[in-house]
N, CA, C, O and CB atoms as a CASP TS submission, in Angstrom:
PFRMAT TS
TARGET T0000
AUTHOR 0000-0000-0000
METHOD Language model
MODEL 1
PARENT N/A
ATOM      1  N   MET     1      18.141   8.582  -5.651  1.00  0.00           N
ATOM      2  CA  MET     1      19.199   7.836  -6.685  1.00  0.00           C
ATOM      3  C   MET     1      19.144   6.608  -6.101  1.00  0.00           C
ATOM      4  O   MET     1      19.050   5.717  -6.945  1.00  0.00           O
ATOM      5  CB  MET     1      20.824   8.404  -6.806  1.00  0.00           C
ATOM      6  N   THR     2      19.172   6.125  -4.683  1.00  0.00           N
ATOM      7  CA  THR     2      18.671   5.034  -4.723  1.00  0.00           C
ATOM      8  C   THR     2      18.107   4.251  -4.978  1.00  0.00           C
ATOM      9  O   THR     2      18.688   3.199  -4.712  1.00  0.00           O
ATOM     10  CB  THR     2      18.547   4.899  -4.478  1.00  0.00           C
ATOM     11  N   ILE     3      16.739   4.057  -5.601  1.00  0.00           N
ATOM     12  CA  ILE     3      16.007   3.922  -5.822  1.00  0.00           C
ATOM     13  C   ILE     3      16.657   2.704  -7.201  1.00  0.00           C
ATOM     14  O   ILE     3      16.708   1.482  -7.337  1.00  0.00           O
ATOM     15  CB  ILE     3      15.288   5.175  -5.774  1.00  0.00           C
ATOM     16  N   LEU     4      17.088   4.003  -8.059  1.00  0.00           N
ATOM     17  CA  LEU     4      17.318   3.730  -9.235  1.00  0.00           C
ATOM     18  C   LEU     4      18.798   2.996  -9.026  1.00  0.00           C
ATOM     19  O   LEU     4      19.175   2.112  -9.795  1.00  0.00           O
ATOM     20  CB  LEU     4      17.184   5.015 -10.153  1.00  0.00           C
ATOM     21  N   LYS     5      19.431   3.365  -8.130  1.00  0.00           N
ATOM     22  CA  LYS     5      20.722   1.860  -7.974  1.00  0.00           C
ATOM     23  C   LYS     5      19.899   0.470  -7.805  1.00  0.00           C
ATOM     24  O   LYS     5      19.949  -0.552  -8.490  1.00  0.00           O
ATOM     25  CB  LYS     5      21.922   1.958  -6.208  1.00  0.00           C
ATOM     26  N   TRP     6      19.269   0.726  -6.871  1.00  0.00           N
ATOM     27  CA  TRP     6      18.523  -0.769  -6.848  1.00  0.00           C
ATOM     28  C   TRP     6      18.146  -1.037  -8.062  1.00  0.00           C
ATOM     29  O   TRP     6      18.977  -1.737  -8.640  1.00  0.00           O
ATOM     30  CB  TRP     6      17.242  -0.941  -5.967  1.00  0.00           C
ATOM     31  N   ALA     7      17.100  -0.730  -8.781  1.00  0.00           N
ATOM     32  CA  ALA     7      16.858  -0.592 -10.077  1.00  0.00           C
ATOM     33  C   ALA     7      18.154  -1.610 -11.117  1.00  0.00           C
ATOM     34  O   ALA     7      17.905  -2.734 -11.553  1.00  0.00           O
ATOM     35  CB  ALA     7      16.872   1.161 -10.291  1.00  0.00           C
ATOM     36  N   VAL     8      19.206  -1.029 -11.282  1.00  0.00           N
ATOM     37  CA  VAL     8      20.045  -1.163 -11.995  1.00  0.00           C
ATOM     38  C   VAL     8      20.587  -2.909 -11.092  1.00  0.00           C
ATOM     39  O   VAL     8      20.554  -3.945 -11.755  1.00  0.00           O
ATOM     40  CB  VAL     8      21.023   0.372 -12.077  1.00  0.00           C
ATOM     41  N   ILE     9      20.886  -2.922 -10.087  1.00  0.00           N
ATOM     42  CA  ILE     9      21.626  -4.140  -9.636  1.00  0.00           C
ATOM     43  C   ILE     9      20.300  -5.252  -9.240  1.00  0.00           C
ATOM     44  O   ILE     9      20.767  -6.249  -8.690  1.00  0.00           O
ATOM     45  CB  ILE     9      22.751  -3.711  -8.173  1.00  0.00           C
ATOM     46  N   PHE    10      18.943  -5.308  -9.374  1.00  0.00           N
ATOM     47  CA  PHE    10      18.201  -5.683 -10.178  1.00  0.00           C
ATOM     48  C   PHE    10      18.013  -6.557 -11.504  1.00  0.00           C
ATOM     49  O   PHE    10      17.964  -7.754 -11.787  1.00  0.00           O
ATOM     50  CB  PHE    10      18.001  -4.939 -10.254  1.00  0.00           C
ATOM     51  N   PHE    11      17.939  -5.394 -12.135  1.00  0.00           N
ATOM     52  CA  PHE    11      18.374  -5.548 -13.761  1.00  0.00           C
ATOM     53  C   PHE    11      19.608  -6.336 -14.371  1.00  0.00           C
ATOM     54  O   PHE    11      19.592  -7.041 -15.380  1.00  0.00           O
ATOM     55  CB  PHE    11      18.645  -4.194 -14.267  1.00  0.00           C
ATOM     56  N   VAL    12      20.794  -6.034 -13.451  1.00  0.00           N
ATOM     57  CA  VAL    12      21.803  -7.007 -13.777  1.00  0.00           C
ATOM     58  C   VAL    12      21.980  -8.173 -13.372  1.00  0.00           C
ATOM     59  O   VAL    12      22.636  -8.974 -14.038  1.00  0.00           O
ATOM     60  CB  VAL    12      22.732  -6.658 -13.595  1.00  0.00           C
ATOM     61  N   VAL    13      21.422  -8.491 -12.190  1.00  0.00           N
ATOM     62  CA  VAL    13      20.866  -9.783 -11.450  1.00  0.00           C
ATOM     63  C   VAL    13      19.850 -10.359 -12.532  1.00  0.00           C
ATOM     64  O   VAL    13      20.274 -11.250 -13.268  1.00  0.00           O
ATOM     65  CB  VAL    13      20.036  -9.417  -9.866  1.00  0.00           C
ATOM     66  N   SER    14      18.874 -10.029 -12.643  1.00  0.00           N
ATOM     67  CA  SER    14      17.891 -10.447 -13.779  1.00  0.00           C
ATOM     68  C   SER    14      19.098 -10.566 -15.013  1.00  0.00           C
ATOM     69  O   SER    14      19.454 -11.743 -14.943  1.00  0.00           O
ATOM     70  CB  SER    14      16.457  -9.115 -14.119  1.00  0.00           C
ATOM     71  N   ILE    15      19.889  -9.898 -16.104  1.00  0.00           N
ATOM     72  CA  ILE    15      20.882 -10.629 -16.991  1.00  0.00           C
ATOM     73  C   ILE    15      21.191 -11.929 -16.183  1.00  0.00           C
ATOM     74  O   ILE    15      20.559 -12.985 -16.155  1.00  0.00           O
ATOM     75  CB  ILE    15      22.294  -9.715 -17.311  1.00  0.00           C
ATOM     76  N   MET    16      22.123 -11.633 -15.656  1.00  0.00           N
ATOM     77  CA  MET    16      23.144 -12.533 -15.169  1.00  0.00           C
ATOM     78  C   MET    16      22.417 -13.864 -15.093  1.00  0.00           C
ATOM     79  O   MET    16      22.593 -14.612 -16.054  1.00  0.00           O
ATOM     80  CB  MET    16      23.779 -12.074 -13.760  1.00  0.00           C
ATOM     81  N   ALA    17      21.580 -14.310 -14.048  1.00  0.00           N
ATOM     82  CA  ALA    17      20.143 -15.134 -14.314  1.00  0.00           C
ATOM     83  C   ALA    17      19.594 -15.452 -15.468  1.00  0.00           C
ATOM     84  O   ALA    17      19.674 -16.674 -15.598  1.00  0.00           O
ATOM     85  CB  ALA    17      19.118 -14.550 -13.844  1.00  0.00           C
ATOM     86  N   GLY    18      19.077 -14.960 -16.368  1.00  0.00           N
ATOM     87  CA  GLY    18      18.815 -15.663 -17.866  1.00  0.00           C
ATOM     88  C   GLY    18      20.118 -15.794 -18.351  1.00  0.00           C
ATOM     89  O   GLY    18      20.128 -16.569 -19.307  1.00  0.00           O
ATOM     90  N   ILE    19      21.166 -15.371 -18.091  1.00  0.00           N
ATOM     91  CA  ILE    19      22.262 -16.001 -19.008  1.00  0.00           C
ATOM     92  C   ILE    19      22.810 -17.572 -18.211  1.00  0.00           C
ATOM     93  O   ILE    19      23.034 -18.446 -19.049  1.00  0.00           O
ATOM     94  CB  ILE    19      23.721 -14.706 -19.156  1.00  0.00           C
ATOM     95  N   LEU    20      23.007 -17.943 -16.959  1.00  0.00           N
ATOM     96  CA  LEU    20      22.869 -19.237 -16.055  1.00  0.00           C
ATOM     97  C   LEU    20      21.333 -19.988 -16.519  1.00  0.00           C
ATOM     98  O   LEU    20      21.272 -21.169 -16.178  1.00  0.00           O
ATOM     99  CB  LEU    20      22.876 -18.720 -14.191  1.00  0.00           C
ATOM    100  N   GLY    21      19.968 -19.393 -17.327  1.00  0.00           N
ATOM    101  CA  GLY    21      19.214 -20.499 -17.117  1.00  0.00           C
ATOM    102  C   GLY    21      18.065 -20.759 -16.041  1.00  0.00           C
ATOM    103  O   GLY    21      17.222 -21.656 -16.046  1.00  0.00           O
ATOM    104  N   PHE    22      18.321 -19.405 -14.824  1.00  0.00           N
ATOM    105  CA  PHE    22      17.340 -19.344 -14.080  1.00  0.00           C
ATOM    106  C   PHE    22      16.390 -18.550 -14.149  1.00  0.00           C
ATOM    107  O   PHE    22      16.304 -17.602 -13.368  1.00  0.00           O
ATOM    108  CB  PHE    22      17.644 -19.287 -13.199  1.00  0.00           C
ATOM    109  N   THR    23      15.399 -18.812 -15.202  1.00  0.00           N
ATOM    110  CA  THR    23      14.529 -18.139 -16.293  1.00  0.00           C
ATOM    111  C   THR    23      13.899 -17.553 -14.797  1.00  0.00           C
ATOM    112  O   THR    23      14.295 -16.502 -14.292  1.00  0.00           O
ATOM    113  CB  THR    23      13.415 -19.232 -17.673  1.00  0.00           C
ATOM    114  N   GLY    24      13.023 -18.286 -14.292  1.00  0.00           N
ATOM    115  CA  GLY    24      12.439 -17.803 -12.924  1.00  0.00           C
ATOM    116  C   GLY    24      12.643 -16.723 -12.092  1.00  0.00           C
ATOM    117  O   GLY    24      11.846 -15.856 -11.733  1.00  0.00           O
ATOM    118  N   VAL    25      13.894 -16.893 -11.811  1.00  0.00           N
ATOM    119  CA  VAL    25      14.911 -15.843 -10.890  1.00  0.00           C
ATOM    120  C   VAL    25      14.958 -14.259 -11.881  1.00  0.00           C
ATOM    121  O   VAL    25      14.733 -13.131 -11.442  1.00  0.00           O
ATOM    122  CB  VAL    25      16.920 -16.716 -10.741  1.00  0.00           C
ATOM    123  N   SER    26      15.287 -14.603 -13.161  1.00  0.00           N
ATOM    124  CA  SER    26      15.523 -13.394 -14.175  1.00  0.00           C
ATOM    125  C   SER    26      14.224 -12.723 -14.298  1.00  0.00           C
ATOM    126  O   SER    26      14.262 -11.496 -14.201  1.00  0.00           O
ATOM    127  CB  SER    26      16.049 -13.853 -15.691  1.00  0.00           C
ATOM    128  N   ALA    27      12.941 -13.342 -14.516  1.00  0.00           N
ATOM    129  CA  ALA    27      11.755 -13.134 -14.639  1.00  0.00           C
ATOM    130  C   ALA    27      11.131 -12.030 -13.298  1.00  0.00           C
ATOM    131  O   ALA    27      10.489 -10.980 -13.265  1.00  0.00           O
ATOM    132  CB  ALA    27      11.178 -14.583 -14.745  1.00  0.00           C
ATOM    133  N   ALA    28      11.739 -12.959 -12.294  1.00  0.00           N
ATOM    134  CA  ALA    28      10.806 -11.924 -11.102  1.00  0.00           C
ATOM    135  C   ALA    28      12.022 -10.801 -10.707  1.00  0.00           C
ATOM    136  O   ALA    28      11.416  -9.922 -10.094  1.00  0.00           O
ATOM    137  CB  ALA    28      10.162 -13.002  -9.295  1.00  0.00           C
ATOM    138  N   SER    29      13.090 -10.523 -10.759  1.00  0.00           N
ATOM    139  CA  SER    29      14.113  -9.459 -10.752  1.00  0.00           C
ATOM    140  C   SER    29      14.070  -8.566 -11.563  1.00  0.00           C
ATOM    141  O   SER    29      14.381  -7.442 -11.167  1.00  0.00           O
ATOM    142  CB  SER    29      15.223  -9.822 -10.868  1.00  0.00           C
ATOM    143  N   ALA    30      13.662  -8.758 -13.008  1.00  0.00           N
ATOM    144  CA  ALA    30      12.908  -7.883 -13.837  1.00  0.00           C
ATOM    145  C   ALA    30      11.697  -6.754 -13.494  1.00  0.00           C
ATOM    146  O   ALA    30      11.705  -5.524 -13.530  1.00  0.00           O
ATOM    147  CB  ALA    30      12.415  -8.732 -14.615  1.00  0.00           C
ATOM    148  N   ASP    31      10.926  -7.481 -13.236  1.00  0.00           N
ATOM    149  CA  ASP    31       9.473  -7.141 -12.528  1.00  0.00           C
ATOM    150  C   ASP    31       9.938  -6.294 -11.699  1.00  0.00           C
ATOM    151  O   ASP    31       9.702  -5.184 -12.176  1.00  0.00           O
ATOM    152  CB  ASP    31       8.581  -8.300 -11.764  1.00  0.00           C
ATOM    153  N   VAL    32      10.489  -6.192 -10.685  1.00  0.00           N
ATOM    154  CA  VAL    32      10.942  -5.838  -9.234  1.00  0.00           C
ATOM    155  C   VAL    32      11.752  -4.729 -10.120  1.00  0.00           C
ATOM    156  O   VAL    32      11.150  -3.713 -10.470  1.00  0.00           O
ATOM    157  CB  VAL    32      11.883  -7.155  -8.057  1.00  0.00           C
ATOM    158  N   ALA    33      13.079  -4.922 -10.469  1.00  0.00           N
ATOM    159  CA  ALA    33      13.632  -3.260 -11.500  1.00  0.00           C
ATOM    160  C   ALA    33      12.632  -2.385 -12.158  1.00  0.00           C
ATOM    161  O   ALA    33      12.573  -1.174 -11.947  1.00  0.00           O
ATOM    162  CB  ALA    33      14.598  -3.603 -12.981  1.00  0.00           C
ATOM    163  N   ARG    34      11.499  -3.316 -13.317  1.00  0.00           N
ATOM    164  CA  ARG    34      10.939  -2.458 -13.830  1.00  0.00           C
ATOM    165  C   ARG    34       9.827  -1.495 -12.638  1.00  0.00           C
ATOM    166  O   ARG    34       9.454  -0.368 -12.965  1.00  0.00           O
ATOM    167  CB  ARG    34      10.339  -3.213 -15.007  1.00  0.00           C
ATOM    168  N   VAL    35       9.497  -1.974 -11.593  1.00  0.00           N
ATOM    169  CA  VAL    35       9.019  -1.346 -10.412  1.00  0.00           C
ATOM    170  C   VAL    35       9.477  -0.351 -10.008  1.00  0.00           C
ATOM    171  O   VAL    35       8.961   0.756  -9.850  1.00  0.00           O
ATOM    172  CB  VAL    35       9.037  -1.954  -9.516  1.00  0.00           C
ATOM    173  N   LEU    36      10.920  -0.876  -9.743  1.00  0.00           N
ATOM    174  CA  LEU    36      11.488   0.781  -9.202  1.00  0.00           C
ATOM    175  C   LEU    36      12.030   1.464 -10.302  1.00  0.00           C
ATOM    176  O   LEU    36      12.653   2.442  -9.888  1.00  0.00           O
ATOM    177  CB  LEU    36      12.796   0.818  -8.004  1.00  0.00           C
ATOM    178  N   PHE    37      12.058   1.380 -11.424  1.00  0.00           N
ATOM    179  CA  PHE    37      12.633   2.321 -12.524  1.00  0.00           C
ATOM    180  C   PHE    37      11.077   3.129 -12.791  1.00  0.00           C
ATOM    181  O   PHE    37      10.977   4.185 -13.416  1.00  0.00           O
ATOM    182  CB  PHE    37      13.430   1.332 -14.129  1.00  0.00           C
ATOM    183  N   TYR    38      10.037   2.457 -12.237  1.00  0.00           N
ATOM    184  CA  TYR    38       9.003   3.321 -12.778  1.00  0.00           C
ATOM    185  C   TYR    38       8.568   4.215 -11.536  1.00  0.00           C
ATOM    186  O   TYR    38       8.162   5.347 -11.799  1.00  0.00           O
ATOM    187  CB  TYR    38       7.743   2.444 -13.437  1.00  0.00           C
ATOM    188  N   ILE    39       8.620   3.780 -10.110  1.00  0.00           N
ATOM    189  CA  ILE    39       8.914   4.705  -9.221  1.00  0.00           C
ATOM    190  C   ILE    39       9.722   5.976  -9.092  1.00  0.00           C
ATOM    191  O   ILE    39       9.285   7.063  -8.714  1.00  0.00           O
ATOM    192  CB  ILE    39       9.233   4.147  -8.567  1.00  0.00           C
ATOM    193  N   PHE    40      11.477   5.578  -9.609  1.00  0.00           N
ATOM    194  CA  PHE    40      11.868   6.366  -9.619  1.00  0.00           C
ATOM    195  C   PHE    40      11.566   7.301 -11.255  1.00  0.00           C
ATOM    196  O   PHE    40      11.986   8.449 -11.105  1.00  0.00           O
ATOM    197  CB  PHE    40      12.999   5.934  -9.093  1.00  0.00           C
ATOM    198  N   ALA    41      11.138   7.148 -12.290  1.00  0.00           N
ATOM    199  CA  ALA    41      10.272   7.788 -12.983  1.00  0.00           C
ATOM    200  C   ALA    41       9.518   8.900 -12.279  1.00  0.00           C
ATOM    201  O   ALA    41       9.786  10.101 -12.302  1.00  0.00           O
ATOM    202  CB  ALA    41       9.477   6.891 -13.478  1.00  0.00           C
ATOM    203  N   ALA    42       8.538   8.294 -11.657  1.00  0.00           N
ATOM    204  CA  ALA    42       6.777   9.378 -11.337  1.00  0.00           C
ATOM    205  C   ALA    42       7.631  10.256 -10.210  1.00  0.00           C
ATOM    206  O   ALA    42       7.176  11.385 -10.025  1.00  0.00           O
ATOM    207  CB  ALA    42       4.767   8.204 -10.325  1.00  0.00           C
ATOM    208  N   ILE    43       8.804   9.895  -9.431  1.00  0.00           N
ATOM    209  CA  ILE    43       9.234  10.797  -8.451  1.00  0.00           C
ATOM    210  C   ILE    43       9.982  11.968  -9.239  1.00  0.00           C
ATOM    211  O   ILE    43      10.127  13.106  -8.792  1.00  0.00           O
ATOM    212  CB  ILE    43      10.156  10.051  -7.369  1.00  0.00           C
ATOM    213  N   LEU    44      10.435  11.514 -10.481  1.00  0.00           N
ATOM    214  CA  LEU    44      11.208  12.903 -11.276  1.00  0.00           C
ATOM    215  C   LEU    44      10.502  13.473 -11.687  1.00  0.00           C
ATOM    216  O   LEU    44      10.542  14.643 -11.307  1.00  0.00           O
ATOM    217  CB  LEU    44      12.098  12.872 -12.335  1.00  0.00           C
ATOM    218  N   VAL    45       9.585  13.181 -12.526  1.00  0.00           N
ATOM    219  CA  VAL    45       8.378  13.916 -12.803  1.00  0.00           C
ATOM    220  C   VAL    45       7.908  15.042 -12.172  1.00  0.00           C
ATOM    221  O   VAL    45       8.011  16.256 -12.345  1.00  0.00           O
ATOM    222  CB  VAL    45       7.495  13.206 -12.710  1.00  0.00           C
ATOM    223  N   VAL    46       7.039  13.872 -10.930  1.00  0.00           N
ATOM    224  CA  VAL    46       6.992  15.078  -9.340  1.00  0.00           C
ATOM    225  C   VAL    46       8.061  16.753  -9.783  1.00  0.00           C
ATOM    226  O   VAL    46       7.814  17.870 -10.238  1.00  0.00           O
ATOM    227  CB  VAL    46       8.251  13.879  -7.398  1.00  0.00           C
ATOM    228  N   LEU    47       9.246  16.005  -9.310  1.00  0.00           N
ATOM    229  CA  LEU    47       9.907  16.907  -8.868  1.00  0.00           C
ATOM    230  C   LEU    47      10.436  17.916 -10.012  1.00  0.00           C
ATOM    231  O   LEU    47      10.924  19.020  -9.771  1.00  0.00           O
ATOM    232  CB  LEU    47      10.859  16.297  -8.109  1.00  0.00           C
ATOM    233  N   LEU    48      10.285  17.444 -11.102  1.00  0.00           N
ATOM    234  CA  LEU    48      10.771  18.642 -12.187  1.00  0.00           C
ATOM    235  C   LEU    48       9.255  19.545 -12.044  1.00  0.00           C
ATOM    236  O   LEU    48       9.323  20.725 -11.703  1.00  0.00           O
ATOM    237  CB  LEU    48      11.195  17.917 -14.195  1.00  0.00           C
ATOM    238  N   LEU    49       8.026  18.964 -12.303  1.00  0.00           N
ATOM    239  CA  LEU    49       6.934  19.910 -12.384  1.00  0.00           C
ATOM    240  C   LEU    49       7.140  20.750 -11.230  1.00  0.00           C
ATOM    241  O   LEU    49       7.149  21.969 -11.402  1.00  0.00           O
ATOM    242  CB  LEU    49       5.526  19.269 -12.405  1.00  0.00           C
ATOM    243  N   LEU    50       7.355  20.132  -9.753  1.00  0.00           N
ATOM    244  CA  LEU    50       7.643  21.163  -8.993  1.00  0.00           C
ATOM    245  C   LEU    50       8.480  22.323  -9.282  1.00  0.00           C
ATOM    246  O   LEU    50       8.269  23.521  -9.469  1.00  0.00           O
ATOM    247  CB  LEU    50       8.041  20.701  -8.098  1.00  0.00           C
ATOM    248  N   GLY    51       9.763  21.366  -9.248  1.00  0.00           N
ATOM    249  CA  GLY    51      10.620  22.809  -9.830  1.00  0.00           C
ATOM    250  C   GLY    51      10.451  23.986 -10.632  1.00  0.00           C
ATOM    251  O   GLY    51      10.871  25.092 -10.293  1.00  0.00           O
ATOM    252  N   ILE    52       9.733  23.704 -11.872  1.00  0.00           N
ATOM    253  CA  ILE    52       9.088  24.278 -12.654  1.00  0.00           C
ATOM    254  C   ILE    52       7.983  25.512 -12.624  1.00  0.00           C
ATOM    255  O   ILE    52       7.910  26.537 -13.302  1.00  0.00           O
ATOM    256  CB  ILE    52       8.747  23.422 -13.019  1.00  0.00           C
ATOM    257  N   THR    53       7.191  25.015 -11.609  1.00  0.00           N
ATOM    258  CA  THR    53       6.179  25.834 -11.114  1.00  0.00           C
ATOM    259  C   THR    53       6.218  26.460 -10.107  1.00  0.00           C
ATOM    260  O   THR    53       6.265  27.662 -10.369  1.00  0.00           O
ATOM    261  CB  THR    53       5.282  25.354 -10.990  1.00  0.00           C
ATOM    262  N   ILE    54       6.224  26.198  -8.773  1.00  0.00           N
ATOM    263  CA  ILE    54       5.902  26.047  -7.259  1.00  0.00           C
ATOM    264  C   ILE    54       7.450  26.813  -7.273  1.00  0.00           C
ATOM    265  O   ILE    54       7.550  27.999  -7.589  1.00  0.00           O
ATOM    266  CB  ILE    54       5.556  24.182  -6.383  1.00  0.00           C
ATOM    267  N   PHE    55       8.601  26.004  -6.901  1.00  0.00           N
ATOM    268  CA  PHE    55       9.545  26.499  -6.304  1.00  0.00           C
ATOM    269  C   PHE    55      10.171  27.843  -7.186  1.00  0.00           C
ATOM    270  O   PHE    55      11.184  28.381  -6.739  1.00  0.00           O
ATOM    271  CB  PHE    55      10.465  25.349  -6.046  1.00  0.00           C
ATOM    272  N   ARG    56       9.407  28.483  -8.721  1.00  0.00           N
ATOM    273  CA  ARG    56       9.835  29.388  -9.505  1.00  0.00           C
ATOM    274  C   ARG    56      10.000  30.537  -8.683  1.00  0.00           C
ATOM    275  O   ARG    56       8.981  31.052  -8.224  1.00  0.00           O
ATOM    276  CB  ARG    56       9.031  29.561 -10.594  1.00  0.00           C
ATOM    277  N   ALA    57      11.464  31.178  -8.338  1.00  0.00           N
ATOM    278  CA  ALA    57      11.191  32.531  -7.594  1.00  0.00           C
ATOM    279  C   ALA    57      11.701  33.676  -8.796  1.00  0.00           C
ATOM    280  O   ALA    57      11.633  34.883  -8.566  1.00  0.00           O
ATOM    281  CB  ALA    57      12.204  32.651  -5.938  1.00  0.00           C
TER
END
């Protein structure tokens, strides 16, 4: 859940920077948030697949 929390934090920073006109900071933090979210999604899918297949008792 820490990865998802950091993704949300960077997303909020991106929105605030965009509102204030800092487009470079906004784009950079949006990219970081996107990468962190994709990492979280990949880990989630792997753990779901493991839970369905291997750890089924």
